[in-house]
C-alpha positions as CSV (number, residue, x, y, z in Angstrom):
1,X,7.1,2.4,-60.3
2,X,5.6,0.2,-57.5
3,X,4.0,1.2,-54.3
4,X,6.4,2.4,-51.7
5,X,6.0,1.1,-48.1
6,X,5.8,3.8,-45.5
7,X,8.5,3.3,-43.0
8,X,7.5,3.5,-39.4
9,X,9.8,3.7,-36.4
10,X,9.1,1.2,-33.6
11,X,10.0,1.9,-30.0
12,X,11.9,-0.6,-27.8
13,X,8.7,-2.1,-26.3
14,X,7.2,-2.7,-29.8
15,X,10.4,-4.4,-30.9
16,X,10.5,-6.5,-27.8
17,X,6.9,-7.6,-28.3
18,X,7.7,-8.5,-31.9
19,X,10.6,-10.6,-30.8
20,X,8.6,-12.4,-28.2
21,X,5.7,-13.1,-30.6
22,X,8.1,-14.4,-33.2
23,X,9.8,-16.6,-30.6
24,X,6.6,-18.2,-29.3
25,X,4.9,-18.3,-32.8
26,X,1.7,-16.5,-31.9
27,X,0.3,-13.0,-31.5
28,X,-0.2,-11.7,-28.0
29,X,-3.4,-9.8,-27.0
30,X,-3.0,-6.2,-26.1
31,X,-4.1,-6.6,-22.5
32,X,-2.0,-8.4,-19.8
33,X,-3.7,-11.0,-17.6
34,X,-5.2,-9.7,-14.4
35,X,-2.7,-10.2,-11.5
36,X,-3.7,-12.7,-8.9
37,X,-4.0,-11.0,-5.5
38,X,-2.0,-12.7,-2.8
39,X,-4.0,-13.1,0.4
40,X,-1.7,-12.7,3.4
41,X,-2.3,-14.2,6.8
42,X,-3.5,-11.7,9.3
43,X,-0.8,-10.7,11.9
44,X,-1.9,-12.4,15.1
45,X,1.1,-11.2,17.1
46,X,0.7,-8.9,20.1
47,X,1.6,-5.4,18.8
48,X,3.2,-4.3,22.1
49,X,5.4,-7.4,22.1
50,X,6.4,-6.7,18.5
51,X,7.4,-3.2,19.4
52,X,9.3,-4.3,22.4
53,X,11.2,-6.9,20.4
54,X,12.2,-4.3,17.8
55,X,13.4,-2.0,20.5
56,X,15.5,-4.7,22.1
57,X,16.9,-5.8,18.8
58,X,18.1,-2.3,17.9
59,X,19.8,-2.0,21.2
60,X,21.3,-5.5,21.5
61,X,24.2,-5.2,19.1
62,X,25.4,-2.0,20.5
63,X,25.1,-3.2,24.1
64,X,27.0,-6.4,23.2
65,X,29.8,-4.5,21.4
66,X,30.1,-2.2,24.4
67,X,30.4,-5.2,26.8
68,X,33.1,-6.9,24.7
69,X,36.8,-5.9,24.9
70,X,38.5,-4.5,21.8
71,X,40.6,-7.7,21.4
72,X,37.4,-9.8,21.4
73,X,35.6,-7.5,18.9
74,X,38.7,-7.8,16.6
75,X,38.6,-11.6,16.8
76,X,34.9,-11.8,16.0
77,X,35.3,-9.3,13.0
78,X,38.3,-11.4,11.6
79,X,36.3,-14.6,11.9
80,X,33.3,-13.0,10.2
81,X,35.5,-11.7,7.3
82,X,37.3,-15.0,6.9
83,X,34.0,-16.9,6.7
84,X,32.5,-14.3,4.3
85,X,35.4,-14.4,1.9
86,X,36.3,-18.1,2.1
87,X,32.8,-18.9,0.8
88,X,33.3,-17.3,-2.7
89,X,33.2,-20.6,-4.7
90,X,29.6,-21.2,-3.7
91,X,28.5,-17.8,-5.1
92,X,26.8,-17.7,-8.6
C-alpha cells in the first residue's frame, strides 16, 4: 500500500486565498500591504458658524412645513414621489 495523504480541512478564507492565487497565477505573501494614510485638509471653518448652520438646518424643514398649507404640502409630496419613481430606468 502507498502513502496516504492526510486530509486537512480548509476554512473559507483559505479557500478564497487559494482561488485568488490560482486565478492570478502567483502565490501571495502572508502580510497585506500597509495602508496609505489619507491626509485630510484641516477644517478652517468657524466652529460657531458651523454650529449655527446645523441648528438652522434642523429647524428649517419643520418651520417650512408649518408655514405651508396642507394642500401645498400634498402637492409637494406628490411631485417628489412622481419624480422619485419615474426615474427607475436610470437605476442600476
